[in-house]
Backbone bond lengths (Angstrom), bond angles and torsions (degrees), N, CA, C in turn:
res aa  C-N    CA-C-N  psi(-1)  N-CA   C-N-CA  omega(-1)  CA-C   N-CA-C  phi
1 M - - - 1.475 - - 1.461 112.45 -
2 F 1.346 115.78 -41.16 1.525 118.75 179.94 1.445 108.73 -62.01
3 G 1.303 118.00 -38.79 1.631 119.84 -176.77 1.530 108.72 -57.38
4 E 1.384 111.45 -43.30 1.506 114.43 -176.21 1.518 105.66 -64.21
5 N 1.353 118.74 -39.70 1.507 123.02 -177.99 1.565 107.54 -59.50
6 I 1.358 110.59 -51.38 1.556 113.45 -178.61 1.555 109.46 -54.54
7 K 1.299 118.37 -50.15 1.426 121.66 -178.35 1.544 110.80 -58.15
8 R 1.281 115.24 -50.98 1.482 118.43 -177.95 1.498 111.97 -59.35
9 I 1.314 118.51 -43.11 1.475 121.74 -177.13 1.599 105.96 -70.06
10 R 1.279 116.81 -46.10 1.520 123.09 -178.73 1.560 106.60 -54.82
11 E 1.390 117.92 -53.02 1.325 116.85 -175.37 1.595 112.72 -69.31
12 N 1.291 117.59 -30.51 1.490 118.08 177.77 1.564 109.72 -67.38
13 K 1.218 115.31 -27.51 1.516 119.83 176.13 1.518 111.18 -85.83
14 G 1.305 118.99 -3.14 1.469 119.05 174.92 1.465 113.93 78.69
15 L 1.304 118.15 24.49 1.497 126.02 -176.06 1.509 109.88 -106.06
16 G 1.336 114.61 133.59 1.462 119.44 170.07 1.605 108.36 -85.03
17 V 1.313 108.70 170.52 1.561 114.23 -175.21 1.565 105.11 -64.45
18 N 1.279 118.81 -44.03 1.492 121.39 -175.30 1.532 109.10 -61.73
19 E 1.345 116.97 -40.38 1.501 121.71 -177.66 1.535 108.31 -68.41
20 L 1.328 116.62 -41.54 1.510 120.02 -177.92 1.571 105.34 -69.20
21 S 1.241 118.21 -34.59 1.539 120.78 179.00 1.563 109.27 -68.85
22 R 1.296 118.79 -46.78 1.417 124.95 172.35 1.502 113.42 -53.38
23 L 1.345 119.30 -47.89 1.412 124.73 -177.52 1.478 115.48 -74.36
24 S 1.341 119.33 -32.15 1.383 127.76 -177.44 1.458 118.31 -91.14
25 G 1.357 111.65 -28.88 1.476 116.73 -174.02 1.508 110.95 87.60
26 V 1.301 123.03 4.36 1.445 123.93 -179.00 1.514 106.97 -98.75
27 N 1.296 115.31 137.39 1.488 119.95 -179.51 1.434 116.53 -60.27
28 A 1.410 115.09 129.92 1.446 120.33 -175.97 1.490 116.55 -51.79
29 S 1.376 115.00 -48.08 1.383 122.29 -179.24 1.529 109.37 -57.52
30 Y 1.363 119.35 -35.44 1.443 127.39 -178.22 1.549 106.40 -67.02
31 I 1.400 114.26 -47.12 1.495 118.02 -177.75 1.566 108.92 -61.12
32 S 1.397 116.38 -43.99 1.467 120.41 179.34 1.451 110.79 -59.94
33 A 1.306 116.16 -45.05 1.544 117.32 -179.18 1.490 111.72 -66.50
34 M 1.272 118.69 -32.47 1.501 118.13 171.89 1.503 113.96 -63.90
35 E 1.350 111.39 -43.53 1.504 117.17 -176.69 1.522 109.22 -67.06
36 R 1.392 119.01 -26.08 1.436 115.16 -176.42 1.596 102.66 -94.15
37 G 1.292 123.79 1.67 1.439 123.23 -179.64 1.452 117.06 82.55
38 E 1.422 116.43 16.28 1.480 118.05 -175.97 1.478 107.45 -91.75
39 K 1.308 120.60 -19.02 1.525 126.24 175.09 1.482 108.04 -119.23
40 E 1.287 115.66 116.14 1.488 121.18 -169.39 1.513 114.71 -117.25
41 N 1.355 116.11 -2.37 1.391 123.01 -174.99 1.526 114.38 -131.19
42 P 1.333 117.66 63.65 1.499 118.64 -176.74 1.568 104.59 -79.00
43 T 1.385 116.31 153.60 1.456 120.47 173.44 1.507 110.35 -67.51
44 I 1.268 111.17 159.75 1.522 119.22 177.91 1.496 108.57 -60.53
45 T 1.421 118.43 -33.66 1.393 121.48 -178.85 1.565 109.44 -65.11
46 T 1.282 121.21 -42.96 1.379 127.57 174.89 1.588 113.04 -60.27
47 L 1.379 113.21 -45.63 1.429 116.43 174.33 1.492 114.92 -62.46
48 K 1.244 115.99 -40.30 1.518 121.79 179.98 1.507 107.03 -66.46
49 K 1.248 122.07 -45.98 1.511 122.93 173.80 1.567 114.47 -52.46
50 L 1.241 111.31 -48.97 1.554 118.43 -177.43 1.600 106.49 -67.70
51 A 1.356 114.68 -41.92 1.446 116.06 -177.47 1.563 111.58 -68.61
52 D 1.196 118.11 -42.21 1.454 121.22 175.25 1.531 110.80 -62.63
53 T 1.302 120.86 -41.74 1.437 116.92 -177.70 1.527 110.54 -75.75
54 L 1.271 118.31 -27.91 1.551 122.97 177.43 1.527 109.52 -84.81
55 E 1.371 119.02 -4.08 1.446 121.48 178.83 1.466 114.00 61.57
56 V 1.354 120.14 43.22 1.412 128.27 -179.51 1.556 106.80 -139.62
57 T 1.380 114.98 167.81 1.456 118.13 175.72 1.514 108.79 -84.35
58 V 1.401 111.64 163.98 1.446 115.90 176.08 1.495 109.28 -68.81
59 D 1.429 118.44 -27.35 1.466 120.55 173.05 1.503 113.32 -60.27
60 E 1.381 115.35 -37.09 1.477 117.33 -179.17 1.553 110.39 -71.33
61 L 1.433 118.14 -30.21 1.362 116.55 176.40 1.598 112.54 -69.43
62 M 1.276 115.05 -28.80 1.517 122.33 -168.83 1.492 105.58 -94.68
63 K 1.330 123.54 -15.48 1.399 130.20 -174.76 1.588 112.69 -43.23
64 E 1.306 118.84 129.67 1.410 121.34 176.96 1.593 105.75 -97.46
65 E 1.299 116.65 159.51 1.440 124.80 172.73 1.551 104.96 -68.78
66 P 1.383 113.71 144.66 1.461 114.26 175.54 1.517 106.54 -73.06
67 I 1.384 114.44 148.41 1.469 120.61 175.08 1.472 111.82 -73.09
68 T 1.346 116.06 120.72 1.525 118.70 -173.56 1.490 102.88 -102.42
69 G 1.369 109.73 169.33 1.486 117.03 177.95 1.536 110.74 -63.69
70 E 1.316 118.35 -30.92 1.446 120.38 179.08 1.494 108.67 -68.14
71 K 1.302 120.61 -40.39 1.434 122.44 177.38 1.528 111.25 -61.19
72 L 1.333 116.57 -43.49 1.418 118.35 175.16 1.500 119.35 -60.52
73 K 1.307 109.65 -38.79 1.495 115.83 174.05 1.557 111.39 -63.83
74 E 1.287 115.40 -39.58 1.532 121.46 175.66 1.567 108.30 -59.42
75 W 1.345 116.14 -48.32 1.468 117.18 -174.07 1.519 107.10 -70.95
76 D 1.327 123.44 -27.88 1.418 126.80 -176.49 1.609 106.56 -67.13
77 K 1.306 113.95 -36.28 1.520 118.39 -178.35 1.598 109.85 -58.25
78 Y 1.354 113.49 -35.99 1.429 118.09 -175.69 1.533 113.39 -90.75
79 S 1.361 113.75 -15.67 1.517 112.29 -173.90 1.586 111.65 -71.00
80 D 1.420 112.64 -33.75 1.381 116.33 177.70 1.601 114.04 -63.09
81 R 1.332 115.42 -40.72 1.441 122.91 173.48 1.556 112.02 -62.04
82 V 1.310 115.06 -45.25 1.524 119.87 175.81 1.546 109.47 -62.17
83 K 1.277 123.35 -42.90 1.364 125.83 -178.22 1.486 111.51 -66.41
84 E 1.473 112.66 -37.72 1.558 114.56 176.75 1.460 111.84 -65.82
85 E 1.380 115.32 -43.89 1.452 121.50 -176.82 1.530 108.73 -65.52
86 C 1.212 125.19 -38.29 1.433 129.48 176.50 1.562 104.99 -66.52
87 G 1.225 120.08 -50.79 1.416 118.61 179.94 1.581 115.75 -57.07
88 L 1.485 112.54 -37.33 1.298 119.92 175.42 1.558 113.36 -57.11
89 H 1.336 110.99 -49.01 1.520 117.17 -178.03 1.529 111.37 -63.75
90 E 1.387 115.36 -36.77 1.445 121.27 179.19 1.411 116.22 -68.27
91 T 1.432 113.48 -49.51 1.526 118.44 -170.46 1.558 105.86 -98.85
92 G 1.297 121.35 -28.43 1.436 123.57 -174.69 1.464 112.38 78.53
93 K 1.402 115.39 19.86 1.413 122.86 174.41 1.546 116.24 -138.81
94 F 1.298 113.67 149.43 1.518 120.02 178.62 1.509 107.89 -76.01
95 K 1.301 117.92 144.22 1.459 123.86 178.04 1.494 111.01 -112.17
96 T 1.292 119.84 -28.05 1.411 120.70 -173.99 1.581 111.43 -123.24
97 A 1.304 112.79 147.67 1.464 118.06 -176.72 1.503 113.71 -61.71
98 E 1.390 115.36 -36.94 1.422 120.39 177.49 1.561 109.48 -62.18
99 A 1.239 124.50 -50.00 1.450 123.90 -177.40 1.598 108.81 -63.90
100 A 1.365 112.30 -41.23 1.546 116.22 178.08 1.502 112.44 -56.78
101 M 1.359 111.76 -47.81 1.433 120.69 179.96 1.512 112.99 -63.22
102 Q 1.314 120.53 -39.65 1.496 121.09 171.29 1.554 114.55 -58.11
103 F 1.269 112.25 -41.28 1.465 118.88 173.40 1.448 114.36 -62.51
104 I 1.213 117.57 -42.98 1.443 121.46 -178.85 1.490 112.00 -64.69
105 L 1.376 115.62 -46.27 1.365 123.03 -177.05 1.499 116.58 -64.64
106 K 1.428 110.31 -21.68 1.494 117.26 178.16 1.519 112.14 -82.28
107 Q 1.404 114.83 -0.55 1.397 120.07 -177.15 1.592 107.48 -108.90
108 P 1.337 116.42 75.06 1.508 114.31 -173.95 1.524 116.61 -58.86
109 A 1.253 116.74 -31.67 1.475 119.09 -176.96 1.532 110.34 -70.32
110 I 1.249 114.16 -32.59 1.520 116.79 172.63 1.450 114.08 -63.63
111 M 1.360 113.74 -45.73 1.438 117.91 -178.44 1.498 113.28 -73.29
112 G 1.297 115.69 -35.10 1.443 120.69 -179.14 1.425 116.16 -71.29
113 Y 1.333 117.41 -37.77 1.468 123.13 -172.80 1.518 110.05 -102.06
114 G 1.226 120.75 -24.97 1.495 123.31 -172.62 1.438 112.06 -82.81
115 G 1.308 118.85 -25.86 1.484 124.92 178.37 1.531 112.08 69.42
116 F 1.358 110.32 29.89 1.566 115.41 -174.79 1.561 102.37 -83.15
117 D 1.311 114.68 144.23 1.423 119.08 -179.41 1.614 103.01 -119.74
118 T 1.347 116.63 97.65 1.471 118.73 -173.38 1.557 108.79 -69.85
119 S 1.324 117.01 -20.39 1.508 112.53 179.63 1.568 112.22 -70.29
120 K 1.322 116.12 -15.34 1.482 117.78 175.94 1.436 115.49 -97.68
121 M 1.460 115.25 2.96 1.485 120.03 178.20 1.488 112.08 -92.87
122 S 1.275 120.35 152.12 1.491 121.87 170.35 1.440 108.57 -79.12
123 D 1.327 119.05 164.58 1.417 128.73 175.86 1.519 109.51 -54.57
124 Q 1.198 118.93 -42.45 1.557 124.12 -178.00 1.591 105.71 -68.96
125 D 1.302 118.74 -39.78 1.464 118.89 178.50 1.470 110.74 -65.84
126 I 1.249 118.23 -42.08 1.472 121.79 177.40 1.514 115.94 -59.06
127 I 1.374 111.86 -43.95 1.461 121.56 177.30 1.613 110.21 -61.85
128 E 1.334 113.07 -45.65 1.534 117.27 -177.64 1.532 104.51 -69.42
129 F 1.369 125.49 -41.37 1.428 126.29 -177.11 1.538 113.14 -59.96
130 A 1.407 111.12 -45.60 1.473 116.75 178.24 1.452 111.50 -66.17
131 N 1.350 118.45 -35.87 1.432 119.70 -176.44 1.591 108.44 -72.21
132 E 1.334 119.73 -36.92 1.355 125.74 171.36 1.544 113.28 -57.16
133 L 1.371 112.62 -47.81 1.480 113.19 178.51 1.488 112.12 -65.34
134 L 1.283 117.30 -34.95 1.492 121.22 175.55 1.415 110.30 -61.63
135 N 1.281 121.03 -45.21 1.560 125.54 -178.31 1.509 107.53 -60.62
136 L 1.396 116.43 -43.73 1.487 120.85 -176.29 1.553 105.90 -65.64
137 M 1.226 120.02 -37.42 1.465 120.59 -177.68 1.558 110.30 -69.77
138 K 1.392 111.31 -39.00 1.558 114.22 177.40 1.624 110.34 -65.34
139 M 1.329 115.48 -35.02 1.488 115.88 -179.53 1.512 108.86 -68.76
140 L 1.432 120.93 -37.93 1.371 124.23 -172.59 1.550 111.54 -77.51
141 G 1.320 115.47 -24.37 1.430 120.42 -176.01 1.489 111.78 -54.22
142 P 1.282 121.39 -55.96 1.494 118.87 -172.92 1.561 111.68 -66.79
143 K 1.338 116.74 -31.37 1.510 117.29 177.27 1.523 114.17 -58.60
144 Y 1.448 113.80 -37.86 1.416 114.02 -177.41 1.463 114.88 -112.35
145 N 1.303 115.02 14.56 1.456 116.28 -179.69 1.608 105.27 -105.69
146 K 1.256 114.51 81.15 1.479 117.19 -172.81 1.551 105.83 -114.72
């Protein structure tokens, strides 16, 4: 995030990377790498040099975007998936039809050769089917994992 801030402030001041490098004493390739997010742990001395040259505080360079309602909604979309995957690892069973369906669809051989039509199955049937497939995979694992 701070790399984006450096780039935004530098560009707003009309400075190129090489000019910021010359004025601050920080290597141009290092500045570029920070702006691209490849270098994420600059020293406080480096940050101070850049902040002084850009006429901002170090806090302004490190400032994060505020968390918006939109961001929270985006995170919420993923929280259910994370909870489901954590539950699967803890219990070894699927709890929702959506997670079970995703698992089934990732097994093309099952769908291609089994002739199963999941659109005609209830949510409970899908969950049970996925759990049975998972159990079969668990049983076969030790046999072929040599």
